[in-house]
C-alpha positions as a Markdown table, in Angstrom:
| # | Residue | x | y | z |
|---|---|---|---|---|
| 1 | Ile | -6.4 | 167.9 | -20.2 |
| 2 | Ala | -10.1 | 167.2 | -22.0 |
| 3 | Cys | -10.6 | 165.1 | -19.4 |
| 4 | Arg | -12.8 | 165.7 | -16.4 |
| 5 | Asp | -13.5 | 162.4 | -14.7 |
| 6 | Ala | -11.7 | 162.1 | -11.5 |
| 7 | Arg | -10.4 | 158.3 | -11.5 |
| 8 | Thr | -9.3 | 158.5 | -15.0 |
| 9 | Gln | -7.0 | 161.6 | -14.0 |
| 10 | Ala | -6.1 | 159.7 | -10.6 |
| 11 | Asp | -5.0 | 156.8 | -13.0 |
| 12 | Leu | -2.9 | 159.7 | -15.5 |
| 13 | Ala | -1.6 | 161.1 | -12.6 |
| 14 | Gln | 0.2 | 157.7 | -11.0 |
| 15 | Ala | 1.0 | 156.5 | -14.6 |
| 16 | Asp | 2.6 | 159.3 | -15.4 |
| 17 | Thr | 4.8 | 159.4 | -12.1 |
| 18 | Ala | 5.9 | 156.1 | -12.9 |
| 19 | Ala | 6.9 | 157.2 | -16.1 |
| 20 | Val | 8.8 | 159.4 | -15.0 |
| 21 | Arg | 10.9 | 157.3 | -12.8 |
| 22 | Ala | 11.5 | 154.5 | -15.5 |
| 23 | Thr | 12.6 | 157.4 | -17.8 |
| 24 | Glu | 15.4 | 158.2 | -14.8 |
| 25 | Asp | 16.1 | 154.9 | -14.4 |
| 26 | Phe | 16.6 | 154.7 | -17.8 |
| 27 | Leu | 19.0 | 157.5 | -18.5 |
| 28 | Arg | 20.6 | 156.6 | -15.4 |
| 29 | Tyr | 21.4 | 153.3 | -17.0 |
| 30 | Leu | 22.4 | 154.6 | -20.0 |
| 31 | Arg | 24.9 | 157.1 | -18.4 |
| 32 | Glu | 26.3 | 154.9 | -15.5 |
| 33 | Asp | 26.4 | 151.1 | -17.1 |
| 34 | Leu | 26.0 | 151.8 | -20.8 |
| 35 | Leu | 28.4 | 154.3 | -21.5 |
| 36 | Pro | 31.4 | 153.3 | -19.9 |
| 37 | Ala | 31.2 | 150.1 | -21.9 |
| 38 | Ser | 30.2 | 151.2 | -24.8 |
| 39 | Thr | 33.9 | 151.2 | -26.8 |
| 40 | Gly | 33.3 | 149.1 | -29.7 |
| 41 | Pro | 33.3 | 150.2 | -33.3 |
| 42 | Leu | 30.0 | 152.3 | -34.2 |
| 43 | Ala | 28.8 | 150.2 | -37.2 |
| 44 | Val | 26.6 | 147.1 | -37.0 |
| 45 | Gly | 28.6 | 145.1 | -39.2 |
| 46 | Pro | 27.9 | 144.3 | -43.2 |
| 47 | Glu | 26.0 | 140.8 | -41.9 |
| 48 | Ala | 23.7 | 143.3 | -39.1 |
| 49 | Cys | 23.3 | 145.6 | -42.8 |
| 50 | Ala | 22.1 | 142.8 | -44.9 |
| 51 | Arg | 19.3 | 141.3 | -42.6 |
| 52 | Leu | 18.2 | 145.1 | -42.1 |
| 53 | Ile | 17.3 | 145.1 | -45.7 |
| 54 | Gly | 15.6 | 141.9 | -45.8 |
| 55 | Leu | 13.4 | 143.0 | -42.9 |
| 56 | Glu | 12.1 | 145.2 | -45.7 |
| 57 | Arg | 12.0 | 143.0 | -48.7 |
| 58 | Leu | 8.1 | 142.9 | -49.5 |
| 59 | Asp | 8.3 | 139.2 | -51.2 |
| 60 | Asp | 9.6 | 137.2 | -48.9 |
| 61 | Pro | 7.4 | 136.1 | -46.1 |
| 62 | Leu | 9.6 | 134.6 | -43.0 |
| 63 | Gly | 13.0 | 135.6 | -45.1 |
| 64 | Glu | 12.7 | 131.6 | -46.5 |
| 65 | Gly | 15.0 | 133.2 | -48.9 |
| 66 | Arg | 13.2 | 132.9 | -52.3 |
| 67 | Thr | 14.6 | 136.4 | -53.3 |
| 68 | Ala | 18.3 | 136.3 | -51.7 |
| 69 | Val | 19.1 | 139.4 | -50.0 |
| 70 | Pro | 22.5 | 140.2 | -51.5 |
| 71 | Pro | 26.0 | 140.9 | -49.8 |
| 72 | Ala | 26.8 | 144.1 | -48.6 |
| 73 | Asp | 29.0 | 145.1 | -51.2 |
| 74 | Ser | 26.5 | 144.8 | -53.6 |
| 75 | Leu | 24.0 | 146.7 | -51.6 |
| 76 | Leu | 25.7 | 149.7 | -50.8 |
| 77 | Ala | 26.6 | 149.6 | -54.8 |
| 78 | Arg | 22.8 | 149.5 | -55.2 |
| 79 | Ala | 22.1 | 152.5 | -52.6 |
| 80 | Arg | 25.3 | 154.6 | -54.4 |
| 81 | Ala | 23.6 | 154.1 | -57.8 |
| 82 | Leu | 20.2 | 155.2 | -56.2 |
| 83 | Val | 22.3 | 158.3 | -55.2 |
| 84 | Asp | 23.5 | 159.1 | -58.7 |
| 85 | Glu | 20.3 | 158.2 | -60.5 |
| 86 | Arg | 18.0 | 160.6 | -58.5 |
| 87 | Arg | 20.8 | 163.4 | -58.5 |
| 88 | Ala | 20.2 | 163.5 | -62.3 |
| 89 | Ala | 16.6 | 163.4 | -62.0 |
| 90 | Leu | 16.8 | 166.4 | -59.9 |
| 91 | Asp | 19.2 | 168.4 | -62.5 |
| 92 | Ser | 17.1 | 167.5 | -65.5 |
| 93 | Leu | 14.2 | 168.9 | -63.3 |
| 94 | Ala | 15.9 | 172.0 | -62.5 |
| 95 | Ala | 17.5 | 172.3 | -66.0 |
| 96 | Ala | 13.9 | 172.3 | -67.4 |
| 97 | Ser | 12.7 | 175.5 | -65.2 |
| 98 | Arg | 15.7 | 177.0 | -66.7 |
| 99 | Ala | 17.5 | 178.2 | -63.4 |
| 100 | Asp | 20.9 | 179.5 | -63.3 |
| 101 | Gly | 21.6 | 175.3 | -61.6 |
| 102 | Thr | 20.1 | 173.3 | -59.5 |
| 103 | Arg | 20.8 | 174.8 | -56.4 |
| 104 | Ala | 19.4 | 178.6 | -58.2 |
| 105 | Ala | 16.4 | 176.5 | -58.6 |
| 106 | Leu | 15.8 | 175.2 | -55.1 |
| 107 | Glu | 16.8 | 178.5 | -53.9 |
| 108 | Ala | 14.0 | 179.6 | -56.0 |
| 109 | Leu | 11.4 | 177.2 | -54.8 |
| 110 | Ala | 12.2 | 178.3 | -51.2 |
| 111 | Thr | 10.7 | 182.1 | -51.7 |
| 112 | Glu | 6.9 | 181.2 | -50.4 |
| 113 | Arg | 7.7 | 180.0 | -46.8 |
| 114 | Pro | 6.1 | 180.8 | -43.4 |
| 115 | Asp | 6.4 | 184.0 | -41.2 |
| 116 | Ala | 8.0 | 182.9 | -37.9 |
| 117 | Asn | 5.4 | 184.5 | -36.0 |
| 118 | Asp | 2.4 | 182.2 | -38.2 |
| 119 | Phe | 4.0 | 179.2 | -38.6 |
| 120 | Val | 2.1 | 176.7 | -36.7 |
| 121 | Pro | -1.5 | 178.3 | -38.2 |
| 122 | Tyr | 0.6 | 178.0 | -41.9 |
| 123 | Met | 1.6 | 174.2 | -41.8 |
| 124 | Asp | -1.9 | 173.7 | -40.4 |
| 125 | Arg | -3.0 | 174.8 | -43.8 |
| 126 | Arg | -0.6 | 173.0 | -45.8 |
| 127 | Leu | -2.0 | 169.7 | -43.8 |
| 128 | Glu | -5.7 | 171.4 | -45.0 |
| 129 | Ser | -4.4 | 171.3 | -48.6 |
| 130 | Val | -3.5 | 167.8 | -48.7 |
| 131 | Arg | -6.6 | 166.9 | -46.8 |
| 132 | Asp | -8.7 | 169.1 | -49.1 |
| 133 | Phe | -7.0 | 167.1 | -52.2 |
| 134 | Leu | -7.5 | 163.7 | -50.5 |
| 135 | Arg | -11.4 | 164.2 | -49.7 |
| 136 | Gly | -11.9 | 165.0 | -53.8 |
| 137 | His | -10.1 | 162.0 | -54.6 |
| 138 | Ala | -10.1 | 158.3 | -54.3 |
| 139 | Ile | -6.8 | 157.8 | -53.4 |
| 140 | Val | -7.4 | 156.1 | -49.7 |
| 141 | Thr | -10.6 | 155.7 | -47.5 |
| 142 | Leu | -10.4 | 158.1 | -44.7 |
| 143 | Pro | -11.7 | 158.2 | -41.2 |
| 144 | Arg | -15.1 | 160.1 | -40.4 |
| 145 | Arg | -12.6 | 161.9 | -38.0 |
| 146 | Asp | -9.1 | 161.4 | -39.3 |
| 147 | Glu | -8.3 | 164.0 | -35.8 |
| 148 | Ile | -4.7 | 164.7 | -37.1 |
| 149 | Glu | -3.6 | 168.7 | -36.0 |
| 150 | Val | -0.5 | 171.1 | -36.4 |
| 151 | Arg | 1.8 | 171.6 | -33.5 |
| 152 | Glu | 5.0 | 173.2 | -32.7 |
| 153 | Ala | 7.2 | 170.3 | -31.6 |
| 154 | Pro | 9.5 | 169.5 | -28.7 |
| 155 | Glu | 12.7 | 171.1 | -28.9 |
| 156 | Phe | 14.7 | 167.6 | -28.4 |
| 157 | Arg | 12.5 | 166.9 | -32.6 |
| 158 | Gly | 15.0 | 169.5 | -34.5 |
| 159 | Leu | 17.9 | 167.4 | -33.6 |
| 160 | Leu | 16.8 | 164.7 | -36.1 |
| 161 | Ala | 13.4 | 165.7 | -38.0 |
| 162 | Leu | 11.9 | 168.9 | -38.5 |
| 163 | Thr | 8.3 | 167.5 | -39.0 |
| 164 | Gly | 7.7 | 164.4 | -37.5 |
| 165 | Leu | 4.1 | 162.5 | -36.2 |
| 166 | Asp | 3.5 | 161.7 | -32.3 |
| 167 | Ala | 0.3 | 159.2 | -32.8 |
| 168 | Ala | -1.6 | 157.7 | -29.7 |
| 169 | Gly | -0.6 | 154.3 | -28.7 |
| 170 | Pro | -2.6 | 151.1 | -30.1 |
| 171 | Trp | -4.9 | 150.4 | -27.2 |
| 172 | Glu | -5.4 | 154.5 | -26.7 |
| 173 | Val | -9.1 | 154.3 | -27.7 |
| 174 | Arg | -10.5 | 158.0 | -26.3 |
| 175 | Gly | -8.9 | 161.5 | -27.1 |
| 176 | Ala | -6.5 | 159.6 | -29.4 |
| 177 | Arg | -5.4 | 162.9 | -31.4 |
| 178 | Ala | -2.8 | 162.2 | -33.8 |
| 179 | Trp | -0.3 | 165.8 | -34.0 |
| 180 | Leu | 1.9 | 166.3 | -36.6 |
| 181 | Glu | 4.9 | 168.2 | -35.0 |
| 182 | Val | 7.0 | 171.2 | -36.8 |
| 183 | Thr | 10.2 | 172.7 | -35.9 |
| 184 | Arg | 9.9 | 176.3 | -35.4 |
| 185 | Pro | 12.8 | 178.5 | -35.3 |
| 186 | Asp | 14.6 | 179.3 | -31.9 |
| 187 | Pro | 13.7 | 183.0 | -30.9 |
| 188 | Ala | 17.3 | 183.3 | -30.2 |
| 189 | Trp | 18.8 | 182.7 | -33.2 |
| 190 | Asp | 19.9 | 186.0 | -35.4 |
| 191 | Glu | 17.9 | 187.1 | -38.7 |
| 192 | Ala | 19.8 | 185.0 | -41.1 |
| 193 | His | 19.7 | 181.5 | -39.1 |
| 194 | Arg | 15.9 | 182.5 | -38.8 |
| 195 | Gln | 15.4 | 182.1 | -42.6 |
| 196 | Ala | 17.3 | 179.6 | -43.5 |
| 197 | His | 15.2 | 177.2 | -41.0 |
| 198 | Leu | 11.5 | 178.8 | -42.3 |
| 199 | Ala | 13.0 | 178.4 | -46.1 |
| 200 | Arg | 12.8 | 174.7 | -45.3 |
| 201 | Phe | 9.5 | 175.0 | -45.2 |
| 202 | Ala | 8.7 | 176.4 | -47.9 |
| 203 | Arg | 5.0 | 175.7 | -49.3 |
| 204 | His | 5.9 | 172.7 | -52.1 |
| 205 | Gly | 7.8 | 171.2 | -49.6 |
| 206 | Ala | 5.8 | 171.7 | -46.8 |
| 207 | Glu | 3.0 | 169.9 | -48.0 |
| 208 | Leu | 5.1 | 166.8 | -49.1 |
| 209 | Ser | 6.0 | 166.8 | -45.4 |
| 210 | Ala | 2.2 | 166.9 | -44.5 |
| 211 | Met | 1.6 | 163.8 | -46.8 |
| 212 | His | 4.4 | 162.0 | -45.5 |
| 213 | Asp | 3.8 | 162.4 | -41.9 |
| 214 | Gly | 0.1 | 163.2 | -41.5 |
| 215 | Leu | -2.1 | 162.4 | -44.3 |
| 216 | Pro | -2.3 | 159.8 | -46.2 |
| 217 | Gly | 1.1 | 158.7 | -44.5 |
| 218 | Leu | 2.3 | 158.0 | -41.2 |
| 219 | Gly | -0.4 | 159.4 | -39.3 |
| 220 | Leu | -3.1 | 157.7 | -41.3 |
| 221 | Arg | -1.5 | 154.5 | -41.3 |
| 222 | Ala | -1.2 | 154.9 | -37.2 |
| 223 | Ile | -5.1 | 155.7 | -37.3 |
| 224 | Val | -5.9 | 152.6 | -39.3 |
| 225 | Leu | -4.1 | 150.1 | -37.6 |
| 226 | Arg | -5.4 | 151.6 | -34.2 |
| 227 | Ala | -9.2 | 151.1 | -35.1 |
| 228 | Gly | -8.2 | 147.7 | -36.7 |
| 229 | Pro | -9.8 | 144.6 | -35.3 |
| 230 | Leu | -7.1 | 142.1 | -34.9 |
| 231 | Arg | -5.4 | 142.9 | -31.5 |
| 232 | Leu | -2.4 | 141.3 | -32.6 |
| 233 | Arg | -1.8 | 144.3 | -35.3 |
| 234 | Arg | -2.3 | 146.9 | -33.0 |
| 235 | Ala | 0.2 | 145.1 | -30.9 |
| 236 | Leu | 2.6 | 145.5 | -33.7 |
| 237 | Leu | 1.8 | 149.3 | -34.4 |
| 238 | Ser | 5.3 | 150.1 | -32.9 |
| 239 | Met | 7.6 | 147.5 | -35.0 |
| 240 | Trp | 6.8 | 148.4 | -38.3 |
| 241 | Ser | 8.4 | 152.6 | -38.1 |
| 242 | Ala | 6.1 | 152.9 | -41.9 |
| 243 | Glu | 8.4 | 155.4 | -43.6 |
| 244 | Gly | 8.5 | 153.4 | -46.2 |
| 245 | Trp | 4.9 | 154.1 | -46.5 |
| 246 | Gly | 5.3 | 157.4 | -45.7 |
| 247 | Glu | 7.7 | 158.0 | -48.7 |
| 248 | Tyr | 5.6 | 156.2 | -51.0 |
| 249 | Cys | 2.9 | 158.6 | -50.3 |
| 250 | Glu | 4.9 | 161.2 | -51.7 |
| 251 | Pro | 5.0 | 160.4 | -55.2 |
| 252 | Met | 2.1 | 158.3 | -55.1 |
| 253 | Met | -0.1 | 161.6 | -54.5 |
| 254 | Leu | 2.0 | 163.9 | -57.1 |
| 255 | Asp | 1.1 | 161.0 | -59.5 |
| 256 | Glu | -2.5 | 161.1 | -58.7 |
| 257 | Gly | -2.4 | 164.8 | -60.0 |
| 258 | Tyr | -1.4 | 166.6 | -56.8 |
| 259 | Gly | 0.1 | 170.3 | -57.3 |
| 260 | Ala | -0.9 | 169.3 | -61.3 |
| 261 | Gly | 0.2 | 172.3 | -63.4 |
| 262 | Asp | 3.1 | 173.4 | -60.8 |
| 263 | Pro | 6.2 | 171.9 | -61.7 |
| 264 | Gly | 7.6 | 173.1 | -58.2 |
| 265 | Tyr | 5.7 | 170.0 | -56.9 |
| 266 | Arg | 7.9 | 167.5 | -59.1 |
| 267 | Leu | 11.1 | 169.6 | -58.0 |
| 268 | Ala | 10.6 | 169.4 | -54.3 |
| 269 | Glu | 9.6 | 165.9 | -54.2 |
| 270 | Ala | 12.9 | 164.9 | -56.6 |
| 271 | Ala | 15.1 | 166.7 | -53.9 |
| 272 | Arg | 13.5 | 164.8 | -50.7 |
| 273 | Ala | 14.2 | 161.6 | -53.2 |
| 274 | Leu | 16.9 | 162.6 | -53.3 |
| 275 | Arg | 17.9 | 163.4 | -49.4 |
| 276 | Phe | 16.3 | 160.0 | -48.7 |
| 277 | Ala | 18.3 | 158.2 | -51.2 |
| 278 | Gly | 21.4 | 159.8 | -49.5 |
| 279 | Arg | 19.8 | 159.3 | -45.8 |
| 280 | Ser | 19.4 | 155.5 | -46.9 |
| 281 | Tyr | 23.2 | 155.7 | -48.4 |
| 282 | Ala | 24.6 | 157.2 | -45.9 |
| 283 | Ala | 22.9 | 154.4 | -42.9 |
| 284 | Leu | 24.0 | 151.9 | -44.8 |
| 285 | Ala | 27.8 | 152.8 | -45.8 |
| 286 | Ile | 28.1 | 154.2 | -41.8 |
| 287 | His | 27.2 | 151.2 | -40.3 |
| 288 | Ala | 28.7 | 148.8 | -42.8 |
| 289 | Gly | 32.2 | 150.4 | -42.3 |
| 290 | Ala | 32.8 | 151.5 | -45.9 |
| 291 | Met | 32.5 | 155.3 | -44.8 |
| 292 | Thr | 32.7 | 157.4 | -41.4 |
| 293 | Ser | 30.6 | 160.1 | -40.1 |
| 294 | Asp | 32.2 | 162.8 | -41.4 |
| 295 | Gln | 32.6 | 161.4 | -44.9 |
| 296 | Ala | 28.8 | 160.8 | -45.0 |
| 297 | Arg | 28.0 | 163.9 | -43.4 |
| 298 | Ala | 30.4 | 165.4 | -46.9 |
| 299 | Met | 28.5 | 163.0 | -49.3 |
| 300 | Leu | 24.9 | 164.2 | -48.5 |
| 301 | Glu | 26.5 | 168.0 | -48.8 |
| 302 | Glu | 27.9 | 167.1 | -52.0 |
| 303 | Arg | 26.0 | 165.0 | -54.1 |
| 304 | Cys | 22.5 | 165.5 | -51.9 |
| 305 | Leu | 22.9 | 169.4 | -52.0 |
| 306 | Leu | 21.9 | 169.3 | -48.4 |
| 307 | Asp | 23.2 | 172.2 | -46.1 |
| 308 | Pro | 25.4 | 171.8 | -43.3 |
| 309 | Glu | 22.9 | 171.7 | -40.9 |
| 310 | Asp | 20.6 | 169.4 | -42.4 |
| 311 | Ala | 23.4 | 167.2 | -43.8 |
| 312 | Ala | 24.8 | 167.3 | -40.0 |
| 313 | Arg | 21.2 | 166.2 | -38.9 |
| 314 | Glu | 20.8 | 163.2 | -41.5 |
| 315 | Thr | 24.4 | 162.0 | -40.6 |
| 316 | Arg | 22.6 | 161.9 | -37.0 |
| 317 | Thr | 19.4 | 160.4 | -38.1 |
| 318 | Ala | 22.1 | 157.3 | -40.0 |
| 319 | Ile | 23.5 | 157.1 | -37.3 |
| 320 | Thr | 21.1 | 156.7 | -34.5 |
| 321 | Asp | 18.6 | 154.8 | -36.7 |
| 322 | Pro | 20.7 | 151.9 | -38.9 |
| 323 | Ala | 17.1 | 150.4 | -40.5 |
| 324 | Ile | 16.7 | 153.5 | -41.9 |
| 325 | Met | 18.6 | 152.4 | -44.4 |
| 326 | Gly | 16.0 | 150.1 | -45.5 |
| 327 | Tyr | 12.9 | 152.7 | -45.2 |
| 328 | Thr | 14.2 | 154.0 | -49.6 |
| 329 | Asp | 14.0 | 150.6 | -51.2 |
| 330 | Ala | 10.5 | 149.4 | -49.0 |
| 331 | Ala | 8.8 | 152.9 | -50.9 |
| 332 | Arg | 10.3 | 152.1 | -54.0 |
| 333 | Gln | 8.8 | 148.4 | -53.6 |
| 334 | Leu | 5.7 | 149.9 | -53.1 |
| 335 | Leu | 5.5 | 152.0 | -56.0 |
| 336 | Asp | 6.6 | 148.3 | -58.0 |
| 337 | Leu | 3.7 | 146.4 | -56.0 |
| 338 | Arg | 1.5 | 149.3 | -57.2 |
| 339 | Asp | 2.2 | 149.0 | -60.7 |
| 340 | Glu | 2.7 | 145.8 | -61.1 |
| 341 | Val | -0.9 | 145.0 | -59.4 |
| 342 | Arg | -2.4 | 148.0 | -61.8 |
| 343 | Arg | -1.0 | 145.9 | -64.7 |
| 344 | Ala | -2.4 | 142.7 | -63.3 |
| 345 | Leu | -5.7 | 144.2 | -62.9 |
| 346 | Gly | -6.0 | 146.5 | -65.9 |
| 347 | Pro | -9.2 | 148.5 | -66.0 |
| 348 | Gly | -10.4 | 146.8 | -62.3 |
| 349 | Phe | -7.6 | 148.6 | -60.4 |
| 350 | Arg | -8.5 | 150.7 | -58.1 |
| 351 | Leu | -5.8 | 152.8 | -56.3 |
| 352 | Arg | -8.1 | 153.2 | -52.9 |
| 353 | Ala | -8.4 | 149.3 | -52.7 |
| 354 | Phe | -4.7 | 149.2 | -53.1 |
| 355 | Asn | -3.7 | 151.4 | -50.4 |
| 356 | Asp | -6.4 | 150.5 | -48.1 |
| 357 | Ala | -5.3 | 146.7 | -48.3 |
| 358 | Val | -1.4 | 147.9 | -47.9 |
| 359 | Leu | -2.5 | 150.0 | -44.7 |
| 360 | Arg | -4.6 | 146.8 | -43.1 |
| 361 | Leu | -1.3 | 145.1 | -43.5 |
| 362 | Gly | 1.0 | 147.9 | -42.8 |
| 363 | Ala | 1.8 | 146.6 | -38.9 |
| 364 | Val | 2.9 | 142.9 | -39.9 |
| 365 | Pro | 6.5 | 141.6 | -41.2 |
| 366 | Ala | 7.3 | 143.5 | -44.3 |
| 367 | Gly | 7.6 | 140.2 | -46.4 |
| 368 | Trp | 3.8 | 139.4 | -45.9 |
| 369 | Val | 2.6 | 142.8 | -47.8 |
| 370 | Arg | 2.7 | 141.1 | -51.1 |
| 371 | Ala | 1.0 | 138.2 | -50.6 |
| 372 | Gly | -1.7 | 139.9 | -48.6 |
| 373 | Val | -2.2 | 142.7 | -50.7 |
| 374 | Thr | -2.1 | 140.7 | -53.9 |
| 375 | Arg | -4.6 | 138.0 | -52.0 |
| 376 | Glu | -6.5 | 141.4 | -51.1 |
| 377 | Met | -7.0 | 142.9 | -54.8 |
| 378 | Gly | -8.5 | 139.2 | -56.3 |
| 379 | Ile | -4.8 | 138.1 | -57.9 |
| 380 | Val | -4.1 | 134.6 | -57.0 |
| 381 | Asp | -0.7 | 132.8 | -58.4 |
| 382 | Gly | 1.0 | 135.8 | -59.8 |
| 383 | Pro | 0.0 | 138.6 | -62.5 |
| 384 | Asp | -1.5 | 135.6 | -65.0 |
| 385 | Ala | -4.2 | 134.8 | -63.0 |
| 386 | Val | -6.7 | 137.5 | -61.5 |
| 387 | Gly | -10.2 | 137.2 | -60.2 |
| 388 | Ala | -12.2 | 139.5 | -59.1 |
| 389 | Lys | -13.2 | 139.4 | -55.7 |
| 390 | Pro | -17.2 | 139.4 | -54.5 |
């Protein structure tokens, strides 16, 4: 610990003891109270699914119903169509690469992978590549000190995700470093398993992961909101997962020229976009009662081209986080909103102003994002009435 203040260290020790006891009490509750009573269906039900999707809508403040959320059957059809659409886009990019099929094209991308003994430094270089690009392009306002570093993830993280963000809470103002955590291969694995794991961190995909979970994705969002002047928005920091923002950042960065001239980035992004669409579809189908977990896992393997271990990981994520069904839709809406504002402002559009506005509003209910962004960008009462802000 970097802190050397005795009183602060004493307070930390006391808080740590209290946290350990609270965790033990919670685990005891899960084991002795909740588990014996948990005999109902896994699915949250079609109506709850529609409400979860509705929470991610950008155009319906306070759920006022200006744009009604379709019923679960329509949502399922749309989610399935998105998987098919993204699979077709991936197949098209793979065909353009002249590889012998889509799987072969993706396998070719995995040749540039980290060494197990250089794993964390390798990922740090991937994050630094993204950071350098952001410094040279007017995409988003970076803090003077972003304080995002890479470290090895705790063992449990790999059950649900291979990369993730561990960021300081909204009230931590000192030593508030954020960590991009990466799951390294287990030394006990055989060589084949180890190499398969390292292939998941091939350069193109690893840099997209750094965008998603680090900069300008979830890590930057946490920094911006923690530094915000409004206590309510800071208090709401943990209420919005920001996965929609993370997904939005990947194609947005490529649209702005990241990796220009290297078609591997578009191919890797298309594969990740297919994974996200499949994950959202799996969550919706499982919790609407339209699929079993085994059927969802098979769909992720067959339609989304995930290997069995990745498909099982995404299925667990879909089961444990029903809200994930709305994240891909939220990312798509952000891309649509960006393009709508671009058309409205014409030559006056500035991507950095748009992204900064979204980040500042990131912890408010999702339905307020459109109204807040268009107001900040100088658009009044729709795209035909544009006024320049002073």
